[in-house]
C-alpha positions in Angstrom: 46.5 97.3 -4.3 43.1 98.6 -3.3 43.9 102.0 -4.5 45.6 100.8 -7.7 43.1 98.1 -8.7 40.1 98.6 -6.5 38.1 101.5 -5.1 40.4 102.4 -2.2 38.7 100.3 0.5 39.2 97.0 2.4 37.3 94.8 4.8 38.6 93.0 7.9 37.1 89.5 8.1 36.3 87.1 11.0 39.2 84.7 10.1 41.7 87.5 10.8 42.3 88.3 7.2 41.7 91.2 4.8 39.2 91.2 1.9 39.8 93.5 -1.2 36.7 94.3 -3.3 36.0 95.7 -6.7 39.2 94.2 -8.3 38.9 93.6 -12.0 39.8 90.2 -13.4 42.6 91.7 -15.6 44.3 93.0 -12.5 44.5 89.7 -10.6 48.0 88.6 -11.9 49.5 91.8 -10.6 47.5 91.5 -7.4 48.8 88.0 -6.8 52.3 88.9 -7.6 52.3 91.8 -5.1 50.8 89.6 -2.4 53.5 87.0 -3.0 56.2 89.7 -2.8 54.8 90.8 0.5 54.8 87.3 1.9 51.0 87.1 1.7 48.8 84.5 0.1 45.2 83.7 -0.8 45.8 80.0 0.1 43.2 79.0 2.6 40.8 81.7 1.4 38.3 79.3 -0.2 37.8 75.8 -1.5 37.9 72.4 0.3 41.1 73.2 2.1 42.4 74.2 5.5 41.2 77.8 5.8 43.2 80.6 7.4 44.4 79.3 10.8 43.4 81.7 13.5 44.7 82.5 16.9 45.0 85.2 19.5 46.1 88.5 17.9 48.3 89.3 20.8 50.1 85.9 21.0 53.5 86.5 22.5 52.5 89.9 23.9 49.7 89.4 26.4 51.0 89.5 30.0 48.4 86.9 31.0 48.7 84.3 28.2 49.7 80.8 29.3 52.5 80.7 26.8 53.4 81.9 23.4 52.3 79.3 20.8 53.1 81.4 17.7 55.5 78.8 16.5 52.8 76.1 16.5 50.5 78.3 14.4 53.3 79.0 11.9 54.2 75.3 11.7 50.6 74.3 11.1 50.3 77.0 8.4 53.5 75.8 6.7 52.2 72.2 6.7 48.7 72.7 5.4 48.7 75.8 3.2 49.1 74.8 -0.4 49.9 71.2 0.6 48.3 69.0 -2.2 47.5 66.3 0.4 45.1 68.8 2.1 43.7 70.7 -0.9 41.0 68.1 -1.7 39.3 67.7 1.7 35.7 66.6 1.9 34.8 70.2 2.7 36.5 73.3 4.1 38.2 72.9 7.4 38.8 75.5 10.1 41.6 75.4 12.7 42.3 77.7 15.6 45.3 77.6 17.9 45.8 79.7 21.0 47.0 79.9 24.6 45.1 83.1 25.2 43.9 83.2 28.8 40.5 84.4 27.5 40.3 82.3 24.3 39.4 85.3 22.2 39.7 83.2 19.1 36.4 81.3 19.6 37.6 77.7 19.8 34.0 76.6 20.3 33.1 77.2 16.6 36.1 75.7 14.8 36.5 72.3 13.3 39.6 71.7 15.5 40.7 73.9 18.3 44.0 73.6 20.2 43.3 75.3 23.5 46.4 76.1 25.5 46.9 74.4 28.9 49.6 73.8 31.4 49.6 70.4 33.0 52.1 69.4 35.6 54.3 72.3 34.5 54.2 71.2 30.8 53.0 73.5 28.0 50.5 71.9 25.7 46.9 71.9 24.5 43.5 70.4 25.1 41.7 69.5 21.9 38.1 70.4 20.9 36.6 69.0 17.7 33.4 69.4 15.6 32.6 73.0 16.0 31.0 75.0 13.2 28.1 77.3 12.4 26.2 77.8 9.1 22.6 76.4 9.1 23.6 73.3 11.2 25.5 74.9 14.1 27.6 72.8 16.5 29.7 73.7 19.5 33.1 71.9 19.5 33.4 69.1 22.0 36.3 68.1 24.2 38.4 65.1 23.0 39.4 64.6 26.6 43.2 64.7 26.0 46.2 66.8 26.8 48.7 67.1 23.9 52.2 68.4 24.7 53.2 71.3 22.3 55.7 69.1 20.5 52.9 66.7 19.6 50.5 69.3 18.4 51.2 69.1 14.7 51.1 65.3 14.5 47.8 65.3 16.3 46.3 68.0 14.0 47.4 66.0 11.0 46.0 62.8 12.4 42.6 64.3 13.0 42.5 65.6 9.4 43.6 62.3 8.1 41.0 60.4 10.1 38.3 62.6 8.6 39.5 63.0 5.0 40.0 59.2 4.5 36.6 58.2 5.7 34.7 58.0 2.4 31.3 58.5 4.2 32.1 62.1 4.4 32.7 62.4 0.7 29.3 61.0 -0.3 27.3 64.2 0.5 28.6 67.7 0.9 25.7 68.4 3.3 27.3 66.0 5.8 30.9 66.4 4.8 32.2 68.7 7.6 34.1 67.3 10.5 31.3 68.2 12.9 29.2 65.4 11.3 31.8 62.8 12.0 31.8 64.0 15.6 28.0 63.7 15.6 28.4 60.1 14.3 31.2 58.7 16.5 31.6 61.3 19.2 34.9 62.9 20.3 35.8 59.6 21.9 35.6 57.9 18.5 37.7 60.6 16.9 40.3 60.1 19.7 40.4 56.4 19.0 41.0 56.9 15.3 43.7 59.5 16.0 45.5 57.2 18.4 45.4 54.4 15.8 47.0 56.6 13.3 49.6 57.9 15.7 50.3 54.4 17.0 50.1 55.4 20.7 47.5 56.5 23.2 47.0 60.2 24.1 47.2 61.4 27.6 43.7 61.7 29.1 42.7 65.1 30.5 39.3 66.9 30.8 39.4 70.4 29.4 38.1 73.2 31.7 35.2 75.3 30.7 36.1 78.1 28.3 36.3 81.6 29.9 34.2 84.6 28.8 35.8 86.0 25.6 37.9 89.3 25.6 38.6 91.4 22.5 41.9 93.0 23.6 40.8 96.5 22.7 42.2 99.7 24.3 45.7 100.3 25.6 47.3 97.3 27.3 50.7 96.6 28.7 52.7 93.8 27.1 54.7 91.2 29.0 57.8 92.8 27.4 58.8 95.6 29.7 58.4 99.1 28.3 56.0 98.0 25.5 52.2 98.2 25.0 49.7 97.2 22.4 46.7 99.2 21.3 43.5 97.5 20.3 41.9 99.6 17.6 38.1 99.3 17.0 37.4 99.2 13.2 33.7 100.0 13.1 31.9 97.4 10.9 35.3 96.0 9.8 35.4 98.7 7.1 38.6 100.7 6.5 40.0 102.7 3.6 43.2 102.1 1.8 44.5 105.4 3.0 43.7 104.6 6.6 45.5 101.2 6.3 48.6 102.9 4.9 48.5 105.6 7.6 48.2 103.0 10.4 51.1 101.0 8.9 53.2 104.2 8.7 52.3 105.0 12.3 53.3 101.6 13.5 56.5 101.5 11.5 57.5 104.9 12.9 57.7 103.5 16.4 59.0 100.0 15.5 55.6 98.3 16.0 53.5 96.1 13.8 49.8 95.6 13.0 47.6 92.6 13.5 44.0 91.6 12.7 41.5 90.3 15.2 38.6 87.9 14.9 36.2 90.7 15.7 37.2 92.6 12.6 39.5 95.0 14.4 43.2 95.9 14.4 45.9 95.7 17.1 48.9 98.0 16.8 51.6 96.1 18.8 55.1 96.6 20.2 54.6 100.3 20.9 57.1 101.8 23.3 55.4 103.2 26.4 56.7 106.6 25.6 55.0 106.6 22.2 51.6 105.3 23.3 50.0 108.7 23.6 51.3 109.8 20.2 50.1 106.6 18.5 46.7 106.9 20.2 46.4 110.5 19.0 47.5 109.5 15.5 44.9 106.7 15.3 42.2 109.1 16.3 43.3 111.6 13.6 43.2 108.7 11.1 39.6 108.0 12.1 40.0 105.0 14.3 40.3 106.1 17.9 41.0 103.4 20.5 38.3 104.7 22.8 35.4 104.9 20.4 33.3 102.4 22.4 33.1 98.7 23.2 29.8 98.3 21.4 31.5 99.3 18.1 34.5 97.1 18.8 32.3 94.0 19.5 29.8 94.5 16.6 30.4 92.1 13.7 28.7 92.0 10.3 29.4 89.7 7.4 30.4 91.1 4.0 26.8 91.1 2.7 25.5 92.9 -0.4 26.8 93.9 -2.9 29.9 91.8 -2.6 28.4 88.4 -1.5 26.0 86.6 -3.9 24.5 84.6 -1.1 23.4 87.5 1.0 19.8 88.6 0.8 20.4 91.9 2.4 23.0 94.6 2.9 24.6 94.1 6.3 27.2 96.7 7.2 25.0 99.8 7.1 22.2 97.9 8.9 24.5 97.0 11.8 25.8 100.5 11.9 22.2 101.9 12.3 21.5 99.3 14.9 24.6 100.2 16.9 23.7 103.9 16.6 20.2 103.2 18.0 21.4 101.0 20.9 24.1 103.6 21.9 21.5 106.4 21.9 18.9 104.4 23.7 20.9 102.5 26.3 24.3 104.2 26.5 26.9 102.6 28.7 24.4 100.0 29.9 24.8 98.2 26.5 28.6 98.6 26.3 29.3 94.9 26.7 26.6 93.8 24.3 27.8 91.7 21.3 25.7 92.4 18.2 26.4 90.3 15.2 24.7 90.3 11.8 24.6 87.9 8.8 23.0 88.3 5.4 22.4 84.6 4.9 22.5 81.3 6.8 26.2 80.7 6.2 26.9 82.7 9.3 30.2 84.2 8.3 29.3 87.0 10.8 28.9 84.3 13.5 25.4 85.5 14.6 24.8 82.2 16.4 27.3 83.0 19.2 26.4 86.7 19.7 24.5 88.1 22.6 22.0 89.2 20.0 22.5 87.8 16.5 20.7 88.8 13.3 20.2 86.9 10.1 18.9 88.6 7.0 15.8 87.2 5.2 12.6 88.2 3.5 9.1 88.0 5.0 5.5 88.3 3.9 2.8 90.7 4.8 -0.5 89.3 6.1 -1.8 89.3 2.5 1.1 87.1 1.5 3.1 89.7 -0.5 6.8 89.1 -0.2 9.0 91.9 0.8 12.6 92.4 1.6 12.9 93.4 5.2 15.2 94.1 8.1 16.9 90.9 9.3 15.3 88.3 11.6 17.1 87.8 14.9 18.4 84.9 16.9 19.1 86.1 20.5 20.9 84.4 23.4 19.4 85.1 26.7 22.4 86.4 28.6 25.8 85.4 27.2 26.2 83.0 24.3 27.3 79.6 25.6 30.8 78.3 24.9 30.1 74.6 25.7 27.7 72.1 24.1 25.6 71.5 27.3 24.2 75.0 27.8 22.2 75.6 24.7 18.5 75.5 24.0 16.3 76.7 21.1 12.9 78.2 20.6 11.1 80.0 17.7 8.2 82.3 17.6 5.8 83.4 14.8 7.1 85.9 12.3 4.9 88.7 11.3 5.5 91.0 8.3 8.3 92.8 10.3 10.4 89.7 10.0 11.7 89.6 13.6 11.9 86.3 15.4 14.0 85.3 18.4 15.7 82.1 19.4 18.3 81.2 22.0 21.7 79.8 21.0 20.9 76.6 19.1 24.0 74.4 19.2 22.1 71.8 21.2 23.3 69.3 23.6 25.8 66.7 22.5 23.3 64.0 23.1 20.7 65.8 21.0 23.1 66.5 18.3 24.0 62.8 18.1 20.4 61.8 18.1 19.6 64.2 15.3 22.4 63.1 13.0 21.6 60.1 10.8 24.4 57.9 9.4 25.2 58.1 5.7 24.7 55.0 3.6 26.8 54.0 0.7 25.6 55.2 -2.7 24.6 51.7 -3.7 22.2 51.5 -0.7 20.3 54.7 -1.5 17.7 53.4 -3.9 14.9 51.5 -2.3 16.1 52.3 1.2 13.4 53.9 3.4 13.2 54.4 7.2 10.0 54.7 9.1 9.5 58.3 10.0 7.2 59.5 12.8 4.6 62.1 12.1 5.8 65.5 13.0 3.8 68.2 14.6 1.5 70.4 12.5 2.4 74.0 11.8 1.6 76.8 14.1 -1.9 78.4 13.9 -2.1 80.4 10.7 -4.7 83.1 11.5 -5.3 85.7 14.1 -8.6 87.5 14.4 -9.6 86.1 11.0 -6.5 87.5 9.3 -3.9 85.1 8.0 -0.5 85.8 9.5 2.9 84.8 8.0 4.2 82.2 10.4 7.7 80.7 10.5 6.7 77.1 10.1 10.4 76.0 10.2 13.2 78.1 11.5 16.8 78.0 10.2 17.9 75.6 12.8 15.2 73.0 12.2 15.7 73.3 8.4 19.4 72.6 8.8 18.9 69.6 11.1 16.2 68.2 8.7 18.5 68.6 5.8 21.0 66.4 7.6 18.4 63.9 8.8 17.0 63.4 5.3 20.4 62.7 3.7 20.3 59.1 2.5 16.5 59.0 2.5 14.5 58.4 -0.6 12.8 61.4 -2.3 9.4 59.9 -1.4 10.2 60.3 2.3 10.8 64.0 1.9 7.7 64.5 -0.2 5.5 62.6 2.3 6.8 64.6 5.2 6.3 67.9 3.2 2.7 66.9 2.4 2.0 66.1 6.0 3.5 69.3 7.2 2.6 72.0 4.7 -0.4 70.8 2.7 -2.5 72.5 1.2 -0.1 75.4 1.0 2.5 73.3 -0.8 3.1 72.9 -4.5 5.6 71.4 -7.0 7.4 73.7 -9.3 8.4 72.1 -12.6 9.7 73.0 -16.0 8.5 69.5 -17.1 11.9 68.0 -17.5 12.8 64.5 -16.3 13.3 65.6 -12.7 10.0 67.5 -12.6 7.9 64.7 -14.0 9.6 62.2 -11.7 8.8 64.4 -8.7 5.2 64.8 -9.9 4.7 61.0 -10.3 6.1 60.4 -6.7 3.9 63.1 -5.2 0.7 62.1 -7.1 1.1 58.5 -5.8 1.3 59.8 -2.2 -1.5 62.5 -2.6 -3.4 62.9 -5.9 -4.5 66.4 -4.8 -0.9 67.7 -4.7 -0.7 71.1 -6.4 1.7 71.5 -9.4 2.6 74.6 -11.4 4.8 75.5 -14.4 5.6 78.8 -16.1 4.7 79.4 -19.7 7.1 82.1 -20.8 5.3 82.6 -24.1 8.3 81.1 -25.9 8.1 77.4 -24.9 8.5 74.7 -27.6 5.3 73.2 -28.9 6.4 69.9 -27.4 6.2 71.3 -23.9 2.5 72.1 -24.3 1.9 68.6 -25.7 3.5 67.1 -22.6 1.3 69.2 -20.3 -1.8 67.5 -21.9 -0.2 64.0 -21.7 0.4 64.6 -18.0 -3.2 65.6 -17.4 -4.4 62.5 -19.2 -2.0 60.2 -17.3 -2.9 61.7 -13.8 -6.7 62.2 -13.5 -7.6 65.3 -11.6 -4.1 66.6 -11.6 -4.0 70.2 -10.2 -1.6 71.6 -12.7 -1.5 75.4 -13.0 0.2 77.1 -16.0 1.5 80.5 -15.0 2.2 83.3 -17.4 4.1 86.6 -17.2 2.2 89.9 -17.0 1.3 90.9 -20.5 2.2 94.6 -19.9 5.6 93.6 -18.5 6.4 91.6 -21.6 5.2 94.3 -23.9 7.4 96.9 -22.1 10.4 94.5 -22.3 10.0 93.9 -26.1 9.3 97.6 -26.7 12.6 98.5 -25.1 14.9 95.8 -26.5 13.0 93.8 -29.1 11.9 90.1 -28.9 15.4 88.6 -29.0 17.2 90.8 -26.4 18.6 87.7 -24.8 21.2 87.6 -27.5 22.6 91.1 -26.8 24.3 90.4 -23.4 24.1 88.2 -20.3 22.5 91.1 -18.5 19.7 91.3 -21.0 19.2 87.6 -21.1 18.8 87.6 -17.3 16.4 90.5 -17.6 14.3 88.5 -20.1 14.4 85.4 -17.8 13.3 87.6 -14.9 10.3 89.2 -16.6 9.1 86.1 -18.3 9.8 83.4 -15.7 11.1 84.6 -12.3 8.4 87.2 -11.7 5.4 84.9 -12.4 7.0 82.3 -10.1 7.6 84.8 -7.4 4.0 86.0 -7.5 2.8 82.4 -7.2 5.0 81.6 -4.3 3.5 84.3 -2.2 0.5 82.0 -1.6 2.6 79.1 -0.5 4.3 78.0 2.7 6.6 75.5 0.9 7.5 74.5 -2.7 9.1 71.4 -4.1 11.7 71.4 -7.0 13.5 68.8 -9.1 17.0 70.2 -8.4 19.9 67.8 -8.2 23.4 68.4 -7.1 24.9 66.9 -10.3 23.0 69.2 -12.6 25.4 72.1 -12.6 28.2 73.6 -10.5 25.8 76.2 -8.9 23.7 73.4 -7.5 26.4 71.3 -5.8 25.6 72.3 -2.3 21.8 72.3 -2.3 20.0 70.7 0.6 16.8 68.7 0.7 15.3 71.2 3.1 16.1 74.9 2.9 14.7 78.2 4.0 14.1 80.2 0.8 15.2 83.6 1.8 14.6 85.0 -1.7 10.9 84.3 -1.4 9.6 85.4 1.9 11.5 82.7 4.0 9.2 79.9 2.9 10.5 76.4 2.8 12.1 75.0 -0.3 12.4 71.2 -0.7 14.7 69.4 -3.1 13.9 65.7 -2.7 16.0 64.6 -5.7 19.2 66.4 -4.5 21.2 63.1 -4.0 20.0 61.3 -7.1 21.9 61.1 -10.4 20.6 61.6 -13.8 20.7 57.9 -14.4 18.6 57.2 -11.3 16.0 59.7 -12.5 15.9 58.1 -16.0 15.6 54.6 -14.5 12.7 55.8 -12.4 10.7 57.4 -15.2 11.3 54.4 -17.4 10.3 51.9 -14.8 7.1 53.9 -14.0 6.2 54.7 -17.6 6.1 58.4 -16.8 5.5 60.7 -19.8 8.6 62.6 -20.8 9.5 65.5 -23.0 9.6 64.5 -26.7 12.7 66.7 -27.3 14.8 64.3 -25.3 14.6 61.9 -28.3 16.1 64.7 -30.4 19.3 65.2 -28.4 18.1 67.8 -25.9 19.3 67.2 -22.3 18.0 70.5 -20.7 14.9 72.2 -22.1 13.8 75.8 -21.6 12.5 78.4 -24.0 12.7 77.4 -27.7 15.1 80.1 -28.9 17.4 79.6 -25.9 17.8 75.8 -26.0 19.6 73.5 -28.4 20.5 69.8 -28.5 23.8 69.0 -26.7 26.7 67.4 -28.3 28.4 64.2 -27.2 30.5 64.9 -24.1 28.9 68.2 -23.3 27.4 68.8 -19.8 23.6 68.5 -19.6 23.0 72.2 -19.4 25.5 73.2 -22.2 22.5 73.6 -24.6 21.1 76.5 -22.5 22.2 80.0 -23.7 25.0 78.3 -25.5 26.3 81.5 -27.1 27.3 82.9 -23.7 30.7 82.4 -22.1 31.7 82.8 -18.4 28.0 83.1 -17.4 25.9 81.0 -15.1 23.6 78.5 -16.8 20.8 79.7 -14.6 17.7 81.8 -15.2 17.6 83.2 -11.7 14.9 81.1 -10.1 17.2 78.7 -8.2 20.3 80.7 -7.5 21.2 84.2 -6.5 22.6 86.1 -9.5 23.9 89.6 -9.2 21.5 91.8 -11.0 23.2 95.1 -10.8 23.6 95.3 -14.6 19.9 95.3 -15.3 18.2 96.1 -12.0 17.4 99.7 -13.1 15.7 98.3 -16.2 13.7 95.9 -14.2 12.5 98.7 -12.1 11.5 100.6 -15.2 9.6 97.7 -16.7 7.9 96.5 -13.5 7.3 100.0 -12.1 6.0 100.8 -8.6 4.9 97.2 -8.1 8.6 96.1 -8.0 9.6 99.0 -5.9 7.1 98.0 -3.2 8.2 94.4 -3.1 11.8 95.5 -2.8 
């Protein structure tokens, strides 16, 4: 399929599956039909479902496994994949099942892990719950039970049912994962709920510590006499269609099969002993020798650019260069090192549990100029821990080279529980405030009289704060931000309802708060009138009106005319970038944090925003979205009750207001942003400020218009 509909390549992913890139939309029916005919499926690939269930790639083969639990994995997959009862979960859900002696499947980072155990001669599992990474990492915690293998599926189902039926975990997607329920009630609370659903108690049993992980690479004897399996390092998880076909032919010729590992490698299994040398030689000829080095086998990178819209950097080539350097510099001394690299906080490359993990970001030079850089790093001191009681965290200042270090951040179970605040029902949100202690000030911001770019908040703290602020009123977030970041803090607003509400809240807390808006040169007259009304209403308001560079706009118009946004989505995004995104980006270089009026119900692209985020598109400064939980009605009620000046165009049927030629009134029943760029279809209702939009279609033109200045920033 990759050769027929793509570009002849594939990528092995950390959930033991295969990604195909560059497929055209028109080819998808044929792709899905071919997958179905081969017994494969995309079910569990995305969405609020049970994701691909992982396990040991040599289940049923390894001579030292406790027992073969392949049947349990298959039964779980048959139960959950495509089951309507489990396709509308609060969030995605990750399960792993294995009786591997080395637990190569990383049970510590899954929502539910069934970990093989033999108790009194009985085969079964201990159960760990609440693991997960992203920007709020957690190490799974032991439920303290032993589950005989015949009870494994009912227990799995009961855990999911206990979570998915608790409506608290459907209020906010920020706190919807199972790990937050474990934060709230502990593994003991989960066990009580499961027992209630099952109608009987579970056998108590304390799980042993997880052993150091093994990747099953190289040539290994199977427990079946006369057979072996070959662990095949696939450097960076990248493999061509031709190589995949050649490896499949090689395995088929000796009666073997091919499996995918969590570390983005392959295993050729069930190879007769007499064929091992021939298969190993064939793999080397194909380009994937089994002895190419453990550092290459252990290295993991997420998909990254250009395939992932969340990633702020390319990942595969970066990790490749890093491995080349470490091999040349340290040789065999670094053979057991696990290097893992992610392009964003989502941690698909699992950088939190590496020996040295890297996360891509941007940083600023001493003069504040934002630049895309090599990734920052999070490094464990010796071996990343596999239990919740052996983690600590630290952060250091980040200079313009954008390297920082931190040890594995999962935190103790007590700390995790203390950090997690309970969700309140939606009806309790408005007017609810908790007293909040004053947090420490930021790190020193100068050295030898020269201002340094300092990481005021690291990814871990931002993630924990986003959880802590769920259920809090916007004013609590704003007050904390003013205390922490002022005077290098400002509100960004397009002067719509959300923006003026935020302005009013912040001005009441601190009348010296900085505010800025962008005049693209094509705003409605009413927007300029509102600016003057706000200045009259809030005496001394520090409201800056930004503008695009005149020469950039002139170059844009000279190339494509004043109304280029009508020509294509790419040219509309180009226009937005020159007139709006670039002025904002320049202004943000002088800030440590900025506040927006984003809400989750505004548009699909904003569903998962957090109240506290690291803005990796703008020098890793802090981005705050205090209104994230509020609805449009709550915002309207607030501005009406407070008598806040609002945009006159709302009275004329406008529900989202931007540039005059790109905005129209919405019709009854249309979404709020339907009036923006209404002539476009299948395009994001975004200008590029608040979401990552692939810009390959116009990036070359942007370079031409902005010139060397853009090249330097990139």
